[in-house]
N, C-alpha and C positions, 0 to 999 in steps of 0.2 A: 547888120540885115537879120542875122539870125534871130535875137533876141525877139525884133518885129513880127518875123514868121512863127515864132515859139509862141508869142501872145496871141495871134491871130487865130492859131490851130489851136490852142488851148480853148479860145473863145467859141469857136465853132464846136467843139465838142459838146458843148449847152444846148445848142438847137439842134445839133443832129439827133437823129434814129438808130441807135445800131438796129441793125435788119434781122440780126441772131436772136434777140431777145425782146425787143421792142422797148428797151428802156432809153433814157437819153445816154448816149454816148458817152458822155462824161463818167456816169455811173460804171462803168465796165473797163475804159480805156484812157489811158495818158499819155500827155506828149513830153516826152524825154530828152534830153540835150544829146548831141550826137557829136562824134567826130570823125565821121566818114563822110564819103562825099555826096552823101544825100542829105538835103536842109532840114528834112523834118522826119522825127522817129516816132512811131505810136506804138504803145506797148497793151496788148488786150490782156486780161486779167484771166481769161477763159478761152477755149482754143477755139476758131472757127476761121480756119484756113478757107474755107470756100465763099466767106463773106468779105475777103482781105481787098480784091481788086475792088467792089464794090464801093467800099469805106473811104479806099484810096481817093476814087475818082471824085466822090462827094465832098471830102476834104480838102481837097485840090483846088475846087469848084469855088469852096466858101473863102479859102485862105486868099485866091486871085483877085477876087473881089474886094475883101477887106484891105487888102494893101495895094492893088493895082498893080502888083507882079506878077506874071504869068507863072504857075506852078503846074508843072504835068504831073499826073499821079503816079508816074514812073520813078518820082524825085522823093516820095514817100516810102520808108521803111516800116512795115509792120511785123511786128514779132508777137508772140505768148509767151508771159510767165505766171504760171499756176504757183499759187503760196498754199501753205498750210492755212485751215481753218478750224476754229473751235471744236471741240468735240463735246459731249455731254458728260454730265456728272464730275469732272475733274479728271477724267481717263486722261491716260498718257497715249499719245500717238505713235504707232508704228512703224517701227525704224525702217528707214527706205521709202516710205508713203507719207505723201502729203493730206491726202483726203480717202475716207473709206465712204462708200455709198450703197446702202442697202436696197435691194431689188426685191419687192415684197409684194404679196397678192393678198393672203389669207386665206385662199384656197387655191387646188389644183387644177391642173386642165385648162390653164388662160393663157397659155406659152409664156408664162414667167422667165422659163430659162430660155428659152430664143428670145426674148426681148431684150434680156441682159449681155446676151454676146453680140448682139447686132448693135446694141449702143454703144460697147467697150468697144467696138471694131471701130463705130462709127467716130467716137472719140478720138479714136488713134489714126483715124482718116484726115480729122480736123488739125490734127499737130501734135497730141498728146503722146505721154506715156503712161499705160494702161495695163492693169491685169483683172483676173478675175478669180474668186475664191467661189468653190462651187460649196456650199453650206449644204447641200441636202445630203446626209449621208446614207438615208431609204433608198434615194434615188439619183445617183450623181448620173448626171446626164452631158456636162459641160466638157469631159475627154471626145466623147462622141460629134458634138458641135464643132469643135475646133478640129475634129480629124487627127488628134496625140493621144499615143498612147506608151507603155513603157512607165518602170516607175522612176521618180525623180532621184537624180545624182545628189551626193552629198560630200562636201570638201574635207568635213570634220567629222563625220560620226554622229555629230547632233544634232545639225540643223538640214535642211533639203531646200537643192536651187530649185527652183520652180520651172517648171516645162513651159514652152514657147510654141504656140499656135498660131498663125497668120500674125505674128508681131504681137500676140498678147502674153505678158506672164500669166501662168495659173497654176493652181494645184486642184487637187480632187481625192477625197478617199477613192475615188474610181479608179487612180492610179496606182494604188495599195492593195486591191483587192482584185481576186478573180472576175471577170464580167459577168459571171452567171451568182456569182456568192450572195447569198440574202445577209441583209444587216439584219440581226437581232438583238441589238444594243438596248438597253435601258436608257432611259434620259441624263441621268449622269454620266456615262459613259459619252454617248454623242457630244455631251458639252464639251467634257473635255478632250474629244477629238479634234471637235472644232476647233477649239482654244490653240491645239498644237499644228493643227494645219494653218491658222492664221498666223499664232506668232512664231513658230519654227522652219517657217518658210523666207529665204533671204530675197524679198522683194526688193528689185532694184531701182531706184529711184524713179518711182512712181508719181505720176499727178494724179491718180486716179486709180483705187482698188474698189471694183463693184462686185458686192456680196451678194450671191445668187440663194436666197434665202428658200429656207422649206417652206412648203404651204401649210399654213395654220397659224394660230397665236396661243399657242399652251406654253407650257415650262420650258420648253427647250428653247422657242422662237424670243419669249422674256427674259431669259439667261441673256439669249446673243444680242438681244438689243438693249441691256443693261452692262455687258462686259467687252463687247466690240466698240472701240472708239469710232464712232460713226458723225460724219460730217452733216449726213443726213438722210433720207428713205423718199424712193419712188414707188408708189402701188400702184401695180398693175390690176387690171378687171378686164371683163368684158362690160356691154352694155345690160347683159341679162340680170334681174333683179336679184336672184340666187347669189350669183357671183359677187354683186355691188354690196350684198349684207357682210360676205365675209371678207371684203376688202375694207369698209369700214371700220370692223373691227381691229385690222390690223393699223390702218390709220390712228385708231384710239391708244393701240399699244404701244406705237412708237411717240406719240404725245403725252404719254404718260410718263416715259423716261426723258423726255425735254430732247428730243429728235427732231429738229426741225423736217417737215413734209416740204420736199422739192416740187412735189407735182404728180400728177395723175396720167397713166398711159391707158390708154382704152385700146383693147385687141378685139379683132374680129367686127368691126364696128359697121364695117359693109363689106356685102358679098357681091363681085361681078361674073356673071355665068362666062365662061370662057367660051361656051357655044354661040349663045344668042345675045349676050353685052345685056342683059338685064341685071337690073339692080335689086337687091334685096335687105334688110334688115335682118337676117336671121337671127341675132341675138337680141333684137331690141334696138332702141335708138334714142341717144342723148343720155345715156344712162351716166358716162362719165364726165360729162359737161353738166349736169345735175350734180353728181357728187361733188365735184369741184366748187361749185356754187355756193352748196350746204356747208361746207366745210371752210371756204376762203382760200384754199389752194390753189396753185395753177393747172390749166387743163394744157397738159405737155404735148398731148397730139393723140390722134385715133389712125389707129394702122387696120386695114382690110382683112376679110379673111380671105387666103389667097393661097393656092396650094404650092406657087413656088417657094413660099416663107417655108412650109415643112420639107417640101423635099431639098431645098439647099442647107436645111440644119441637118438632116439625117444624114446627108452626105458629107457632112464634115467642111462644107462650105456655104458659110451663111450667105446670106443676100447682099449684106453689104460688102464681102468680098466676090462673090461669085459674078454679080451685076452690079458693079459701083456705079454706074452712069444710069441704072435704072430708077422708076420711080419709086421703088419699094427702097431702096437703099436712101433716095434722097427725103424719104418722110423719117426713116431714122437719123440719120445726119442731124433733119431740122430739131428732133425731139432730143437730141444727146447735145446741141448747143444750148436749149433753151434748159436744160438737166444743168449744164455745164455754168452757164450763166447764174442759173439759181445758186448754185454752190459760192460764186463769186460776191453774192451779198450778203453772204452770212457773215458772222462776225470772225475776224482773223485770229488765229490761233498766236498767243503774245507769251508762251510759256516759255520762248526761247529769248524773250527780249530783256527778262529782267535778273539779275544777279541771284544765285540763292545766299540766303542770310542766314548764317551758323552762328547760334549764341552759347558761349561759352562760359562757365563759372570762373572770373579771375580771382 
Protein backbone atom coordinates (compact mmCIF):
# COMPACT_ATOMS: atom_id res chain seq x y z
CA UNK A 1 0.00 0.00 0.00
CA UNK A 2 2.91 2.34 0.71
CA UNK A 3 4.01 2.23 -2.94
CA UNK A 4 0.46 3.01 -4.08
CA UNK A 5 0.31 6.04 -1.80
CA UNK A 6 3.77 7.11 -2.95
CA UNK A 7 2.74 6.94 -6.62
CA UNK A 8 -0.54 8.74 -6.02
CA UNK A 9 1.19 11.50 -4.06
CA UNK A 10 3.90 11.96 -6.71
CA UNK A 11 1.20 12.27 -9.38
CA UNK A 12 -0.69 14.78 -7.24
CA UNK A 13 2.34 17.06 -7.12
CA UNK A 14 1.98 17.61 -10.87
CA UNK A 15 -1.53 19.00 -10.56
CA UNK A 16 -1.22 20.92 -7.29
CA UNK A 17 0.08 24.50 -7.16
CA UNK A 18 2.60 25.55 -4.54
CA UNK A 19 1.04 28.46 -2.60
CA UNK A 20 4.43 29.97 -1.79
CA UNK A 21 5.75 30.31 -5.34
CA UNK A 22 2.79 29.79 -7.65
CA UNK A 23 4.75 26.99 -9.37
CA UNK A 24 3.57 23.40 -9.82
CA UNK A 25 4.27 21.64 -6.53
CA UNK A 26 6.39 19.08 -8.37
CA UNK A 27 8.95 21.81 -9.18
CA UNK A 28 9.67 22.69 -5.55
CA UNK A 29 8.95 19.47 -3.63
CA UNK A 30 9.27 15.71 -3.90
CA UNK A 31 7.83 12.62 -2.23
CA UNK A 32 10.42 10.48 -0.47
CA UNK A 33 10.31 7.05 1.13
CA UNK A 34 9.70 7.00 4.86
CA UNK A 35 10.38 4.40 7.52
CA UNK A 36 8.50 6.12 10.31
CA UNK A 37 4.86 5.92 11.32
CA UNK A 38 3.72 8.49 8.75
CA UNK A 39 2.95 6.90 5.37
CA UNK A 40 3.90 9.94 3.26
CA UNK A 41 6.86 12.30 3.45
CA UNK A 42 7.12 15.47 1.37
CA UNK A 43 10.42 17.38 1.14
CA UNK A 44 10.45 21.02 0.01
CA UNK A 45 13.47 22.52 -1.74
CA UNK A 46 12.97 25.87 -0.01
CA UNK A 47 11.73 26.99 3.44
CA UNK A 48 7.99 27.59 3.61
CA UNK A 49 6.85 26.40 7.04
CA UNK A 50 3.82 28.70 6.97
CA UNK A 51 2.37 26.77 4.01
CA UNK A 52 2.99 23.24 5.29
CA UNK A 53 -0.48 22.76 6.76
CA UNK A 54 -2.23 24.01 3.61
CA UNK A 55 -0.12 21.79 1.36
CA UNK A 56 -0.60 18.74 3.59
CA UNK A 57 -4.37 19.16 3.47
CA UNK A 58 -4.48 19.54 -0.33
CA UNK A 59 -2.16 16.58 -0.85
CA UNK A 60 -4.18 14.39 1.52
CA UNK A 61 -7.37 15.23 -0.38
CA UNK A 62 -5.83 14.31 -3.74
CA UNK A 63 -4.32 11.06 -2.51
CA UNK A 64 -7.56 10.03 -0.79
CA UNK A 65 -9.53 10.58 -3.99
CA UNK A 66 -6.96 8.77 -6.14
CA UNK A 67 -6.61 5.69 -3.93
CA UNK A 68 -9.99 5.44 -2.25
CA UNK A 69 -8.17 5.31 1.08
CA UNK A 70 -8.82 8.11 3.53
CA UNK A 71 -5.57 9.95 4.29
CA UNK A 72 -5.52 12.57 7.02
CA UNK A 73 -3.31 15.63 6.58
CA UNK A 74 -1.59 14.80 9.88
CA UNK A 75 -0.34 11.57 8.29
CA UNK A 76 1.89 13.56 5.93
CA UNK A 77 5.34 14.54 7.15
CA UNK A 78 6.70 17.74 5.59
CA UNK A 79 10.29 18.91 5.84
CA UNK A 80 12.76 21.18 4.02
CA UNK A 81 16.10 20.35 2.41
CA UNK A 82 17.95 23.33 0.96
CA UNK A 83 20.86 22.44 -1.32
CA UNK A 84 23.71 24.48 -2.75
CA UNK A 85 23.13 26.06 -6.15
CA UNK A 86 25.56 27.07 -8.87
CA UNK A 87 27.40 30.39 -8.71
CA UNK A 88 28.85 32.67 -11.38
CA UNK A 89 32.19 32.37 -13.13
CA UNK A 90 33.28 29.07 -11.65
CA UNK A 91 33.82 30.61 -8.21
CA UNK A 92 34.07 28.26 -5.24
CA UNK A 93 31.29 28.12 -2.68
CA UNK A 94 31.98 29.58 0.75
CA UNK A 95 32.68 27.04 3.49
CA UNK A 96 29.60 26.66 5.67
CA UNK A 97 27.31 28.46 3.21
CA UNK A 98 25.04 26.81 0.63
CA UNK A 99 23.67 29.90 -1.11
CA UNK A 100 24.70 33.58 -1.16
CA UNK A 101 22.11 36.15 -2.21
CA UNK A 102 23.01 39.79 -2.91
CA UNK A 103 20.43 42.38 -1.88
CA UNK A 104 21.16 45.48 -3.95
CA UNK A 105 19.53 48.75 -4.93
CA UNK A 106 21.89 50.87 -6.98
CA UNK A 107 20.61 53.85 -4.96
CA UNK A 108 20.66 54.73 -1.28
CA UNK A 109 17.62 55.65 0.76
CA UNK A 110 15.30 52.87 -0.44
CA UNK A 111 15.43 50.85 2.82
CA UNK A 112 17.61 48.13 1.31
CA UNK A 113 19.27 47.26 4.62
CA UNK A 114 15.93 47.11 6.42
CA UNK A 115 14.65 44.84 3.67
CA UNK A 116 17.73 42.62 3.92
CA UNK A 117 17.36 42.09 7.66
CA UNK A 118 13.64 41.45 7.53
CA UNK A 119 13.97 39.01 4.62
CA UNK A 120 16.69 37.14 6.51
CA UNK A 121 14.49 36.93 9.60
CA UNK A 122 11.56 35.83 7.44
CA UNK A 123 13.61 32.99 5.93
CA UNK A 124 14.61 31.93 9.44
CA UNK A 125 10.96 32.02 10.54
CA UNK A 126 10.15 29.71 7.61
CA UNK A 127 12.69 27.17 8.84
CA UNK A 128 16.07 28.07 7.27
CA UNK A 129 19.51 28.73 8.76
CA UNK A 130 20.36 32.27 7.69
CA UNK A 131 23.17 34.80 7.95
CA UNK A 132 23.65 38.46 6.95
CA UNK A 133 26.87 40.05 5.75
CA UNK A 134 26.92 43.83 6.03
CA UNK A 135 28.84 44.88 2.90
CA UNK A 136 28.33 48.60 3.44
CA UNK A 137 31.76 49.67 4.73
CA UNK A 138 30.99 53.39 4.73
CA UNK A 139 27.61 53.13 6.47
CA UNK A 140 27.24 49.81 8.32
CA UNK A 141 23.74 49.57 9.81
CA UNK A 142 23.14 45.84 10.33
CA UNK A 143 24.56 45.82 13.92
CA UNK A 144 22.02 48.47 14.95
CA UNK A 145 19.13 46.78 13.17
CA UNK A 146 19.88 43.43 14.81
CA UNK A 147 20.59 44.96 18.21
CA UNK A 148 24.07 43.42 18.33
CA UNK A 149 27.33 45.02 19.46
CA UNK A 150 30.84 44.09 20.53
CA UNK A 151 33.77 42.69 18.58
CA UNK A 152 33.57 39.19 17.04
CA UNK A 153 35.33 36.42 18.94
CA UNK A 154 38.07 34.26 17.45
CA UNK A 155 39.17 30.73 18.25
CA UNK A 156 42.34 30.60 16.17
CA UNK A 157 43.44 34.21 15.89
CA UNK A 158 42.87 34.10 12.12
CA UNK A 159 39.13 33.82 11.63
CA UNK A 160 36.08 35.36 13.29
CA UNK A 161 33.01 33.75 14.76
CA UNK A 162 29.84 35.44 13.50
CA UNK A 163 27.86 37.53 15.92
CA UNK A 164 24.27 36.36 16.43
CA UNK A 165 21.18 38.57 16.56
CA UNK A 166 17.61 37.25 16.66
CA UNK A 167 18.96 33.87 15.51
CA UNK A 168 20.82 35.30 12.50
CA UNK A 169 24.56 34.88 12.07
CA UNK A 170 26.11 38.18 11.02
CA UNK A 171 29.32 40.12 10.53
CA UNK A 172 29.99 43.77 9.75
CA UNK A 173 32.78 46.32 9.77
CA UNK A 174 30.53 47.99 12.33
CA UNK A 175 31.64 45.41 14.90
CA UNK A 176 35.31 46.25 14.33
CA UNK A 177 35.31 50.05 14.52
CA UNK A 178 33.97 52.71 16.87
CA UNK A 179 30.39 53.73 16.22
CA UNK A 180 31.28 57.29 15.19
CA UNK A 181 34.43 56.42 13.24
CA UNK A 182 34.34 57.55 9.60
CA UNK A 183 35.73 55.11 7.03
CA UNK A 184 37.88 57.08 4.58
CA UNK A 185 39.26 54.09 2.71
CA UNK A 186 39.71 54.00 -1.04
CA UNK A 187 38.16 51.34 -3.26
CA UNK A 188 40.88 48.63 -3.12
CA UNK A 189 40.96 48.78 0.70
CA UNK A 190 37.18 48.47 0.88
CA UNK A 191 37.17 45.49 -1.47
CA UNK A 192 39.88 43.76 0.55
CA UNK A 193 38.06 44.41 3.84
CA UNK A 194 34.83 42.97 2.46
CA UNK A 195 36.64 39.93 1.13
CA UNK A 196 38.06 39.32 4.60
CA UNK A 197 34.68 39.75 6.29
CA UNK A 198 33.18 37.29 3.85
CA UNK A 199 35.87 34.62 3.85
CA UNK A 200 37.36 34.95 7.32
CA UNK A 201 34.06 34.51 9.13
CA UNK A 202 33.29 30.99 10.29
CA UNK A 203 29.76 30.78 8.92
CA UNK A 204 27.99 27.85 10.55
CA UNK A 205 26.01 25.60 8.16
CA UNK A 206 23.94 28.35 6.50
CA UNK A 207 21.23 27.64 3.95
CA UNK A 208 21.33 31.29 2.87
CA UNK A 209 23.74 34.18 3.43
CA UNK A 210 22.19 37.53 2.48
CA UNK A 211 24.72 40.20 1.51
CA UNK A 212 23.53 43.74 2.16
CA UNK A 213 25.28 45.44 -0.76
CA UNK A 214 26.41 49.07 -0.55
CA UNK A 215 24.40 51.53 -2.68
CA UNK A 216 25.80 52.31 -6.12
CA UNK A 217 27.12 50.49 -9.17
CA UNK A 218 30.77 51.54 -9.22
CA UNK A 219 34.06 49.68 -9.14
CA UNK A 220 33.55 48.36 -5.59
CA UNK A 221 30.16 46.94 -6.45
CA UNK A 222 31.37 45.34 -9.67
CA UNK A 223 34.32 43.76 -7.82
CA UNK A 224 31.92 42.33 -5.24
CA UNK A 225 29.61 40.97 -7.93
CA UNK A 226 32.58 39.30 -9.62
CA UNK A 227 34.35 37.92 -6.53
CA UNK A 228 31.53 36.87 -4.21
CA UNK A 229 30.08 33.45 -5.18
CA UNK A 230 26.46 34.49 -5.72
CA UNK A 231 23.49 32.20 -6.27
CA UNK A 232 21.38 35.20 -7.24
CA UNK A 233 20.53 38.85 -6.60
CA UNK A 234 17.45 40.77 -5.49
CA UNK A 235 16.94 44.38 -6.56
CA UNK A 236 15.27 46.75 -4.07
CA UNK A 237 13.71 49.97 -5.34
CA UNK A 238 10.91 52.43 -4.76
CA UNK A 239 8.30 53.28 -7.43
CA UNK A 240 10.01 56.64 -7.98
CA UNK A 241 11.60 57.02 -11.41
CA UNK A 242 14.88 58.33 -9.97
CA UNK A 243 15.23 55.20 -7.85
CA UNK A 244 14.24 52.97 -10.77
CA UNK A 245 16.96 54.51 -12.95
CA UNK A 246 19.65 53.33 -10.53
CA UNK A 247 17.90 50.02 -9.86
CA UNK A 248 18.06 49.24 -13.59
CA UNK A 249 21.81 49.89 -13.54
CA UNK A 250 22.19 47.49 -10.63
CA UNK A 251 20.19 44.85 -12.45
CA UNK A 252 22.30 45.19 -15.59
CA UNK A 253 25.50 44.97 -13.55
CA UNK A 254 24.52 41.55 -12.18
CA UNK A 255 23.45 40.41 -15.63
CA UNK A 256 26.92 41.31 -16.97
CA UNK A 257 28.59 38.93 -14.52
CA UNK A 258 25.98 36.18 -15.09
CA UNK A 259 24.30 36.39 -11.69
CA UNK A 260 20.60 35.39 -11.90
CA UNK A 261 18.13 38.10 -10.87
CA UNK A 262 15.75 36.44 -8.40
CA UNK A 263 13.33 39.35 -8.47
CA UNK A 264 12.41 42.90 -7.53
CA UNK A 265 11.18 44.20 -4.19
CA UNK A 266 9.34 47.52 -4.23
CA UNK A 267 9.59 49.59 -1.05
CA UNK A 268 7.36 52.51 -0.03
CA UNK A 269 4.79 51.53 -2.62
CA UNK A 270 1.80 52.83 -0.66
CA UNK A 271 1.28 55.07 2.36
CA UNK A 272 -1.70 54.58 4.66
CA UNK A 273 -2.31 57.60 6.90
CA UNK A 274 -2.43 56.47 10.53
CA UNK A 275 -4.87 59.28 11.39
CA UNK A 276 -7.46 59.27 8.62
CA UNK A 277 -6.76 56.04 6.73
CA UNK A 278 -6.21 57.83 3.41
CA UNK A 279 -4.06 55.82 0.96
CA UNK A 280 -1.57 57.63 -1.23
CA UNK A 281 1.23 56.60 -3.62
CA UNK A 282 3.73 59.17 -2.40
CA UNK A 283 6.66 57.87 -4.48
CA UNK A 284 4.66 56.91 -7.55
CA UNK A 285 2.77 53.79 -8.53
CA UNK A 286 3.61 50.59 -10.39
CA UNK A 287 7.32 51.30 -10.90
CA UNK A 288 8.49 47.93 -9.60
CA UNK A 289 5.92 46.03 -11.63
CA UNK A 290 6.86 47.97 -14.78
CA UNK A 291 10.54 47.16 -14.27
CA UNK A 292 9.66 43.52 -13.67
CA UNK A 293 7.83 43.30 -16.98
CA UNK A 294 10.48 45.22 -18.91
CA UNK A 295 13.33 42.94 -17.83
CA UNK A 296 11.37 39.71 -17.51
CA UNK A 297 12.21 39.13 -13.83
CA UNK A 298 9.77 38.26 -11.02
CA UNK A 299 8.06 40.92 -8.95
CA UNK A 300 8.58 39.48 -5.48
CA UNK A 301 6.33 41.95 -3.70
CA UNK A 302 5.60 45.51 -2.66
CA UNK A 303 5.99 46.94 0.84
CA UNK A 304 4.23 50.03 2.22
CA UNK A 305 5.72 53.23 3.58
CA UNK A 306 5.07 52.48 7.23
CA UNK A 307 6.51 54.21 10.29
CA UNK A 308 6.57 50.94 12.25
CA UNK A 309 9.11 49.41 9.84
CA UNK A 310 11.53 52.26 10.53
CA UNK A 311 10.87 52.32 14.29
CA UNK A 312 11.40 48.57 14.66
CA UNK A 313 14.67 48.65 12.69
CA UNK A 314 16.02 51.62 14.67
CA UNK A 315 15.21 49.81 17.92
CA UNK A 316 17.08 46.67 16.89
CA UNK A 317 13.92 44.55 16.70
CA UNK A 318 12.88 44.44 13.01
CA UNK A 319 9.22 44.01 12.11
CA UNK A 320 9.41 40.26 11.48
CA UNK A 321 10.42 39.65 15.11
CA UNK A 322 8.74 42.59 16.83
CA UNK A 323 5.32 41.81 15.33
CA UNK A 324 5.64 38.30 13.83
CA UNK A 325 1.92 37.86 13.29
CA UNK A 326 1.30 41.34 11.89
CA UNK A 327 0.60 42.31 8.27
CA UNK A 328 4.10 43.72 7.65
CA UNK A 329 5.79 40.50 8.78
CA UNK A 330 3.38 38.56 6.56
CA UNK A 331 4.52 40.59 3.54
CA UNK A 332 8.19 39.99 4.29
CA UNK A 333 7.60 36.26 4.72
CA UNK A 334 5.70 36.10 1.44
CA UNK A 335 8.54 37.86 -0.38
CA UNK A 336 11.13 35.64 1.32
CA UNK A 337 9.32 32.47 0.24
CA UNK A 338 9.14 33.67 -3.35
CA UNK A 339 12.83 34.59 -3.30
CA UNK A 340 13.87 31.21 -1.86
CA UNK A 341 11.63 29.37 -4.32
CA UNK A 342 13.42 31.25 -7.09
CA UNK A 343 16.76 30.05 -5.75
CA UNK A 344 15.45 26.47 -5.82
CA UNK A 345 14.84 26.81 -9.58
CA UNK A 346 18.42 27.80 -10.43
CA UNK A 347 21.02 25.22 -11.43
CA UNK A 348 22.34 23.10 -8.58
CA UNK A 349 26.00 23.14 -7.65
CA UNK A 350 27.53 19.90 -8.94
CA UNK A 351 31.18 20.61 -8.11
CA UNK A 352 31.17 18.11 -5.28
CA UNK A 353 29.61 15.36 -7.38
CA UNK A 354 32.56 14.76 -9.65
CA UNK A 355 35.93 13.29 -8.74
CA UNK A 356 39.08 15.34 -9.09
CA UNK A 357 41.12 14.01 -12.03
CA UNK A 358 44.88 14.35 -11.76
CA UNK A 359 47.00 13.66 -14.84
CA UNK A 360 50.60 12.69 -14.14
CA UNK A 361 53.49 11.84 -16.40
CA UNK A 362 54.37 8.16 -16.09
